[in-house]
Structures are given as structure tokens and as C-alpha cells.
N, C-alpha and C positions, 0 to 999 in steps of 0.2 A: 217260839222258844221261851221256856219258862225263865223268869227273872231277867229277861232282856230289857234294858233301859234304852230308850231312843231319845236322843236330843237332836232335834232337827236344826239345820242351819237357817239363819234369818235371811241371808243373801246368797243366792246360788252362784256358782262359778261357771255355769254353763254358757252364759253370754260371752265369756272370754275364750271359748273354744272355737277354733277354726276347723269345722268339720270337712272342709275341702282340702285341708293341708294338715292332717292329723299327725303324720309321722308315727313314731312308736315311743310311747312312754313320756310324751311331752306335756300332756294335759291330764288333769286328775278330777275325779268326780267330787261330789259335795261331802260325802261322809266316809268314815272309817270305822271298822269293827275292832274293838279293843278288849282284851282280857289280861289282867295282871296276875302274876304268881308271887305269893309271899307266904311265909309261915308254913311251907310244905304243901300248898294247894293252890290250884287256879281259882280265882274269885269269880264274881258275877260278871257276865259280859255286858257290853254296852256298845251302842252305835252313837257316834258323836260327829260334829263337823270336822272335816279334814283340815288340818292345820299344823303349825310347828309344835314341837315338843321341847320342853325344858330339859336339858341334859347337863349334868355337872361335868366339869373337865376331868374328873376322876372316874367317869363312867367306864366300867370294866370292859365293855365291848369295844370302845374306842381304842383301848390299849392291847387287848388280847383276842379280839375277833370272834367272840362267842356268839355267832349269829348264823341263822339258817333261813332259807326261803323256798317258796314254790312259785311256779308260773302256770296259770290257767287262763281260760277264756270263757266268756258267756256270749252266746250267739242268739240273735233273733230267729226263732224257728219259723219255717215256712208253714207250719201247722198251727201257729199261735203260741204265745208264751215265750220263754227264754230257755235255751238249752245249755246245760253243763255237760262236759265230756269227761267221763270217768273220774268224778271228784273224789271218790273213795280211794282211788289209787294214789292221788296226790296226798291225801291225808296220811295214808300208810307210809309213803315215801318221806313225808316231812318228819314222821316219828323215827324213821331210819336215820335221817340226818340228825335229829335231836339226840339220839343215843350216841352218835359219833362225837358230838362236841359237848356232852354232859348237860343238855337242856332237858328239863322235865317233859315227858311225853304229853301231848295234847290230845284230849279225848276226840276220837275221830268223828263222833256224832256232833260234838261242839264245833269242830272244824267245818263240816259240811253245812250244818244248820246256820252258823254265822254267815257263811257266804250266801246262802239262800236269802236270809233276811236283809243283808246289805244290798243284794241285787233288787229285792222288792222295793227298797227305799230309793235306790238310784237307777232304776231301770231306764229312765228317760235318757240317760247318757249313752245307752247302747246305740251305736251307729246303725243306720238303716241300709247302707250300701253293702252289697254282697262282697265278701272278702274282708270286710271290716268287723270289728268285734269289741267287746269290753274286756280288756286284759285285767286279770285278777292277780294281785301279788300278796299272798299270805307270807308272813315272816315272823320270826321270834328272835329275841336277843336278850342278853343279860342286862339288867338295869341296876345292879349293885354299883356302889361307888367306893372303889378301893384300888390300891396298887399292890399287886401280888399275883403270881401265877397260880390261880385256883379258880374253881367254878363259882359262879355267882350263886347267891341264895335267893335272888329276886329276878323275875323275868317279865317280859311283855310279849304277848302274841297279838298281831294286828293283821288286818286285811285292808288294802287300799285298792282302788280300781282306776283304770285309765282307758278311755276310748282310743282305739288304735287302728291304723291302717296296716299294710303289710310290713313285716319286720325288716326285710331287705328292700331297698329302693329298686333293685333289679327285678323284684317280683319272682316269677318262676324262670327267669332267664338264667341259664347255667353260669356259675361263677368260677373264677380262677382261685386255686388253692395252693399255697406254698407248703411243701412238706418240710417241717422244721426238725433237724437233727440236733440242734444246739440246746433249745429250751425245753423244759419238761413241765407239763401241766400237773401231773400227779404220779404217785408211785404206789405199788402194792403195799398194803399196811398203813397207808395214809388216809387222806380224806377224799380220794377220787370218787367213791361211791356215794358221797354225801353232797347235797346241794347247799354248800356253805360258801360264804364270801371268799374265803381263802383260795378256793379253786379258780374263781374268776379273776381275782387279783393276780394269780400266778400266770394267767394267760394273756394279760393285758400288754405287756411289753412286746412279746413275740407278735401279737396281733397288730400292734401299732407299727412295728417295723415292716411287717408284711404289707400293710396298707400303703406305706411309703413307696413300696416296690411295685404297687399296682395290683395287689391281690386282695380278695375280699376277706379271706380268713386263713388260718393256719391249720394244718393237719399235724397233730402231735403224735409222737411215737412213744412206745413203752420205754420206761426209764432205764432198764437194765440192758436190754439188747440193742436199743436204738434202731430196732427193725420192725417189731410188731406194731401195728396200728393201734392207737389209743382212741382219741376223739378229735373232732374239730373243736375249736375254742368254746362254742356255745351249743354244740349239737352232737348227737351220736352220728356215726357214719355207716353207710351201707354200700356194698358193691354188688354188681351183677356180673358174674364171670361165667361165660359159657352156659348161661341159663340158670345158674345157681345164685341165690340171694345170700350174701355172706355179711356178717357183722361181728365185731369182737365180742367175746362172751363176758358176762358179768363176773365170772370166776377169774377173769384176768386181774381183778382186784383194784382197778382204777377207772372202771366204766360206770357212768351214772345210769341207773335203771330208768331210762326215759319212758314216759307214758306213750309218746308217739312211737318210739322204738318198739315197744311191746305191741302196740296196735298194728304196726306194719308187719311184724313177725306173725301175729295171729292171722291177719288178712292173707299174707303170702301162703301160709299153710292151708288156709281155707280155700284158696284158689288152686291149690295143687302144685305150687311152686316148690322146687327143692330149696329148703331153707336151712342154713347152717349158722350156728353161733359158735365160732371158733377163732382162735388167734390167726391172724393173717399178716404176713410181713410185707413191707413196702417192696422188697425184692420180688415177691410172688406177684404183686400187682403190676410191677414194671414188666415182668416176663409175660403176664397175661396180655398186657398192652402190646408188647412186641409181636405176640402171636395172634393178635386180632381178636382176643377173647374177652377183653375188658369192655363190656357192652354199656354199662351205666355205673354211675356213682352218685350218691345223693346223701345229704344230711337230713336228719329228722329231729324235730323239736316242737314244742308247743308254739313258740313264737312264729316260726316260719312254716311249720307243718312239714313240708318237703322242700329242700333246697338243692336242686340238681347241680352237679359239678361238671363243668365243661372242660376243665384242664387242671391237672396236677403238674407242679414243677418240682422236681427232685434233683438236687445237685446240679442244677442248671439245665437238666434234660426235661423237655416238655412231653407230657402225656395228654394229648387231646382226646376227649371222649365223645363219641357219637356226633362228631363234627360240630361240637359245641352246641348241640341241640338237646332239649329235654327228651329223655328216652320214654318209650311207651309204658314201661313198668312204673317208673317214677310218676308219670302223668296219671296212671290208673290209681296209684296209691293216693295221690293228692286229690283227685276227683272223688274218690270213694270216701276218704276220711272227712273231707270238708262237706261232702254231700250228706253224710251221717250227722255231722255237727250242726248243720243248718236245717236238719229235718227234711231234707229233700229226697233222701234215699232210705230204704229200710235199714234197720239197725239189728242185724241178726245176733249180735253179741250182748245186747242190753247195755251198751256203753253210755247212752244218753239219758240224762235226767232232765225232765222239763219242769220248769218253775212257772206256776200260775201267777203272773204279775198283777192280776186283778185282786188277788187275795189280800185282804186288809192286814195291816200290821198295827198292833196296839202299842201305844207308848207307855 
């Protein structure tokens, strides 16, 4: 990458990482990728040691939430090198989020190139164990210092990385989900289609209450009808009803265009499944369950890939799915997507980009 400045850390953080107990997002690698925006343009990129940032109390993002982020992973490939999964789609989605909250768009080539170079610098942090990976967190936020409801004129784009295990401690074991009719995650015309902090803050209280009741997560419903399915707190949601794969459409106006969601839909059509992107009500799901036609349900997302649902609870009524076992379709999606990500299966869609980690990086 032209004009890239690399400042390497003098003391590595790696000795402080317990690779036998990684969890998710607890440990961080040595370096971070940074680009600052000022005077109407993004400046020269740099890689520098991971560490605290000085932020003034009047930082506009602290007060007005002008921030966006992405979630990605890097995998040790069975064929050598390091694999990225559909990084250009993450770059495009980040700019979709940027437009929603008035952050200047980030050059997509800069986005992907910066991630490549950061991985080359910190590739030793990528876990070796199958199922583990290096989680990548690109994010951008306003860095102006003022009080007033207006967009900042200064921004920072960063990428940090974290060696991680499975997102859910349950792994692929099906989880219990509470259908929440009281709290709303997003609404048409709002920020539901953007990956911005506000959406996740809006889901926290309902998720916390659900966990106190023994649930893993919440299934949110569409704000107006309180019937049509929206999303699980941190994932898109899929249903298999009478052989049909169904997920809420992006045109619903509050659905995040998930990378894993899109990959599942493409794979399903490739396999010849009947695939529908349409609004689906919780009453339709309950009726399908009563009729014995609700075969599977699962969440999709970068962090968990596939998270099977073993039970929905709606208004106190339990809907147990597939005897609380992962279904064959969810299992096939998980095995196929992770197999492609780790370079173990053919990639008919050209989703994977392999980084040669032996390639030198000039400071």
C-alpha cells in the first residue's frame, strides 16, 4: 500500500493471551490500522501499536453517537496463507452505514488493503485451532470536539484485531430465544439497515432481561405491526418451514444486510432449495409449529456463522424446534461456509481472498 507508515510495537501483547481460553473479543493483537479525515479528505494511513486514544470530554461521538463498524474474520487456510471472507462486501456495507449517519465514505480499496497489511503485520496472532480465528473490527467515528447536534468535520477510521474462539459458549448447540413484543430494535426509516452503535445499544436492555429469564437472545418484531419478524439482537434470522428457507427481506426497512445472510441465501439457491425473502409473522411461525411444519430456525452472522434455535417462547408458549437439535440444513450451511472460509472446500462463488503472509511489508 502506497504511503503506508508502519510503527511496530516494542513489546508484544501476545504473551498475555490465553489461547486455551480465548472467549470472544477479550484479547487484542499488537497493532491497529488508522486513517484520519480532516479538511474534506482522508489522510495517509498508518499502522501503529494498539493502545489508548486521547479523547476530549466534548468528543462529538460520545454525545451524539456518530459511529459505525463492521465485523469480519481472518482464518488460517488449509492451503496455506490467511483467508478473508468476502471483504469487499464488508467495505460496501460500511459505506452504506456511513451514509446513514453522515460519515464520509471510505475508499473500498483502502478498506481492504489496510486489513491485508494489518494481517501481514499481526498474522502470528491468528489461532491455529479449527473453529478459532482472528476477528477484525473496522470502525469509524467522529473526532470533532463540540456540543451541538450536527455532523462532525473530522473522523477516524480504524481496524483492530482480536484472536477469538466461538462467539457463543454453547457453540452449535441450539439456543432458547425469547420473542419480545415490548421492546423495539429498529423501525423503517431509521438505522436498522446500518451497522451503527445505536442499533446495538437499543437491543441491550431486552437482551439483558431475556438472559435473566434463561434465554440466550431476543427475537425482535417489526415496530408497527408487532407481528412481522425483524432480527435477533446480533444476527439475522432464518426459518425452514415445510422445506422452504425464509428470511425477512431487506425491503422491510430495518434488516441489516448481513454478509453471512447473503451467503446462506446464495448457497440455498445453489443447492436448489426454495428460498424466500419475505415478511413473516410470528403468528405464521406459531401456526407452522402447531402444524409440524417448522423444521428449523437459525441465526446467521459473522461472529457465530450459524446459530441454531432450539426453542422460541412467545407469550409464555413454547415452540420447541427439531427436538432442540441442530437441523440438517443449518448443519450443512455451517459446514459449507466454514469449510470455504478455512480453505477446506471449493469456493464456487469466489468469496475467499487469500493473503500471502510471507509477503514482506516495508516500513
